C-alpha positions as CSV (number, residue, x, y, z in Angstrom):
1,M,138.0,96.2,93.1
2,D,140.6,93.4,93.9
3,L,143.7,92.9,96.3
4,S,146.3,94.5,94.1
5,N,144.5,97.8,94.3
6,L,144.4,98.3,98.3
7,K,146.7,100.9,99.9
8,P,146.5,102.7,103.1
9,A,144.6,105.9,103.3
10,D,146.2,109.3,102.6
11,G,148.5,110.1,105.6
12,A,148.0,106.9,107.5
13,K,151.8,105.8,106.6
14,H,154.8,108.1,107.2
15,S,158.7,107.6,107.7
16,K,160.1,107.3,111.2
17,K,162.0,110.4,112.4
18,R,165.4,109.9,112.3
19,I,166.7,112.1,115.1
20,G,170.2,112.9,115.6
21,R,171.3,112.0,112.0
22,G,172.0,115.9,110.9
23,H,170.7,118.5,109.0
24,G,169.4,116.6,106.3
25,T,166.7,115.1,108.3
26,G,164.9,118.3,109.0
27,Q,165.6,117.8,112.8
28,G,169.1,119.4,112.8
29,T,170.9,121.1,115.6
30,Q,168.9,120.3,118.4
31,A,167.1,117.1,117.0
32,G,163.5,117.9,118.0
33,R,164.9,118.4,121.6
34,G,164.2,122.0,121.7
35,H,167.0,124.5,123.3
36,K,168.8,123.6,126.6
37,G,167.7,122.3,129.8
38,A,167.4,118.9,131.3
39,K,164.9,117.4,128.7
40,S,167.5,118.2,125.9
41,R,170.3,116.2,127.5
42,S,171.2,112.6,127.3
43,G,170.2,110.3,130.1
44,Y,167.5,112.8,131.1
45,K,164.7,110.9,133.5
46,F,161.9,112.7,135.1
47,K,161.4,111.9,138.7
48,R,157.6,111.4,139.5
49,G,156.0,114.6,140.6
50,F,158.6,116.7,139.3
51,E,157.4,120.3,138.9
52,G,160.7,122.1,137.1
53,G,162.1,122.8,140.6
54,Q,159.0,124.1,142.0
55,M,158.0,122.4,145.3
56,P,155.9,119.4,144.4
57,L,152.4,119.3,145.1
58,H,152.6,116.2,147.3
59,R,155.1,118.1,149.4
60,R,152.9,121.5,149.4
61,I,150.1,119.8,150.7
62,P,149.7,119.8,154.7
63,K,150.0,116.3,156.2
64,R,147.8,115.9,159.3
65,G,147.0,113.0,161.7
66,F,148.3,109.4,161.7
67,H,148.2,107.0,159.1
68,N,148.3,103.2,160.3
69,P,149.9,101.4,157.4
70,F,149.1,97.8,159.3
71,R,145.2,98.8,159.7
72,T,142.9,96.0,158.6
73,E,140.2,97.0,156.4
74,Y,137.0,94.9,157.0
75,V,134.0,94.2,154.9
76,V,130.8,95.2,156.8
77,V,127.9,92.8,157.1
78,N,124.8,93.6,159.3
79,L,122.6,91.4,161.1
80,D,119.3,92.8,159.3
81,T,120.8,92.0,156.0
82,L,121.5,88.3,157.1
83,A,118.1,88.0,158.5
84,E,116.2,89.2,155.1
85,R,118.4,87.3,152.7
86,F,118.9,83.8,154.5
87,E,116.5,81.1,155.7
88,A,116.8,79.6,159.4
89,E,119.4,77.0,159.9
90,T,121.7,78.2,157.4
91,V,125.6,78.1,157.7
92,I,126.7,81.8,156.4
93,T,130.4,81.6,155.0
94,A,132.1,84.2,153.2
95,E,131.8,82.1,150.0
96,L,127.9,82.1,150.3
97,L,128.1,86.1,151.1
98,K,129.9,86.6,148.0
99,A,127.4,84.3,145.8
100,S,124.4,86.0,147.5
101,G,126.1,89.4,146.4
102,I,126.3,91.0,149.9
103,I,130.0,91.2,149.7
104,A,131.9,91.8,146.3
105,S,135.2,89.9,147.1
106,T,136.4,87.4,149.8
107,R,139.9,88.6,149.7
108,Q,139.1,91.2,152.8
109,P,138.1,90.1,156.1
110,I,134.4,90.2,157.2
111,K,133.0,91.9,160.4
112,V,129.5,91.3,161.3
113,L,127.8,94.3,163.2
114,A,124.4,94.5,165.2
115,R,122.3,96.8,163.0
116,G,118.8,95.3,162.9
117,D,117.2,92.3,164.7
118,I,117.7,88.7,164.0
119,A,115.2,86.1,164.8
120,K,116.5,83.1,162.8
121,K,118.8,80.6,164.1
122,L,122.0,81.2,161.7
123,T,125.5,80.0,162.0
124,V,127.6,82.9,161.0
125,K,131.1,82.4,160.2
126,A,133.2,85.5,160.0
127,N,136.5,86.9,160.9
128,K,134.9,89.4,163.8
129,F,131.9,90.0,165.5
130,S,130.9,93.3,167.3
131,G,129.8,92.2,171.0
132,K,126.2,93.1,170.5
133,A,126.0,91.2,167.2
134,A,127.4,87.9,168.7
135,E,124.9,88.3,171.6
136,K,122.3,89.0,169.3
137,I,123.0,85.7,167.3
138,A,123.2,83.8,170.4
139,A,119.9,85.2,171.7
140,A,118.1,83.9,168.4
141,G,119.7,80.4,169.1
142,G,122.4,80.9,166.6
143,V,126.1,80.3,166.5
144,A,128.8,82.9,165.9
145,E,131.9,81.6,164.8
146,L,135.3,83.0,164.6
147,V,137.2,82.5,161.3
148,T,141.0,83.1,161.1
149,A,142.3,84.6,158.0
């Protein structure tokens, strides 16, 4: 076996279809486009969701309610999670939360909620606090600092 004997496997290489080059190509008359219709014409471009003239799925499904395009989605962190993961006197930031695996990304704003109790003095820096969460942090001797995004 040497490099001069190498060749691709049978069926691995084949010549390109030469479309629209007459009957001799084996693609004659319709040139592989089938009979009539929009897809057989030059310049055909499908529209997203086009179903051949049938009412597309995204228009058949009923629309309900109101979707606010300007809604801000917050990553939620609860007090009991902070209490069990961090020592007293810790300054908790988004970067620290990401490093400890509590949140996946620092791109979304963080909101602290009041589930559970906290007895440690922590400084928590977040974009939003629920009223009870801020009260519980203050009652434990900590500080709830608002950070603007």
